[in-house]
N, C-alpha and C positions, 0 to 999 in steps of 0.2 A: 080778432085775435088781440089779446092783451099786450100792451107795450112791454118790451123787455128792457130791464135795467141790468147794469153790470157793476162788479166791485173791482177794486184795484188788485184783489187777490184772485181774480179770474173766475168768480162764480157769476151766474146769471139768475135773475128772478123775474117772474111774471106774477101778477096778482089778479085774481078773479073772485069776487064775492067774499073778500076778506081772507082768502086762502092763497098763500104764496107757494109757487112751485119753484124749486131751486135745483140748479145743476151746475156743471162746469162748462166753460165756453169752448168753442171749437178751437180757439187759439191755445187754450190750456191743454186740451186733449192731444193736439198736434205736438206740443212741446213735450208732453209726458211720454208719448209713444203708446204702445199697446198696454191698455189697462188690464191687470190680472187679478186685482182684489180690491174690494171696498169694505171699509168698516164704517157702518152707518148707525145712527142713534136708534134707541128704542122709541116706539110710539109713546107719547105722553111726556117726553122730556121737554123741560122748559129751556128756552134759548133766549139770550139777549143778542141784539145785533152785534156782530163781531166775534161771538163765541165760536170756538172750534166745535164742530159737531161730528167729526169723523176723520178718516184717513183714506186717501186714494193711493194705490200702489200700481206702478207700471214696471215694465222690464228695465226702465232706466232710473226710476226714482220713487220716493214716497213723499206725499204732500198732505198737509193738514187741509181740511175743508172748513170754511167759515160761513156762518149764517149771515146773510145780508139784512135780515129782519128779526124782530123780537116776536116770540110767540111760543106755541106748543106744537111739537111734532105730531102731525095728524096721520101721516102715512109715510112709509118708507118703500122705495121701489125694490121689493123683494126679488123681482126678476133678475136684478143685477148680480145676485149671489151666484147664480148659475151661468149668467151671460154678461160678465163685466165688459166685454167687448162692445156692448151696445152704447157705452159712453163714447167710444171712438166712432162708431158707425152713425150715431144719431144723437149728438149731445143735447140738442134742443127739443127732441121728441122722446123716443123710447129710452134715452139715456138720462132722463131726469133722476134726481137723487132722493129728495124728500119734499113733502108738502107740509106747510106750517100754517096753523090757524093763527093769524096775526093778532097781537095784543096792542095794536095802534096803527099808525100810518107808516109808510115807507120812511126809513130813517135818512138822515143826511149822509152825504158822501157817495151816494149811488151815481153811476155815470149813465148817460144816454148812449145810444149806439155810436154817435160821432165822437164823443169824448173817449169812449173805450177804444175805438179804432185808432185815435191819436196815441193813446197810451201804449197799445200793442205795437204800433209802428215804431215808437220810441224805444221799446224794449228789444225789438228785433235788430235795431240799428245801434243800440247803446249797451248799457250795463248788463242786460240780460242776454247778451250775445252768446253766452255759454249754452243757451238753449233750455234753460230751466225757468219756470215761473218763480216769482219771489216766494220765499218761505219754504222752498222745497229743498230737501236734503238729497244729496247724491248717494247712490248705492255703491 
């Protein structure tokens, strides 16, 4: 299995043969609550690392989604249109969001599992104690 990396905005990414699979973390889905809608990009869209590529909406809030890598959107998880709850049920499996044909290597600023764990522990104890991931607007 490919190693998983994380962003400070709570996306995860794995890379296999130059294709990055992107989703939101278990921490993020737990903070959001029940996911009810996703706005995802069209296939073929060019993304730079850090670009917003869509929106995720839950019963509690709406959040922008950010690409951890640069490249071209190769595939969108269309199954989530009818079953957005899969993001909550299986964020690292059936709840993946997009696949990107990378136009380079993994960018700087990605966290390994240990660094991400430290980040989320700090958020649950600190400033994000309101229960929302950063960048999220309250409904």
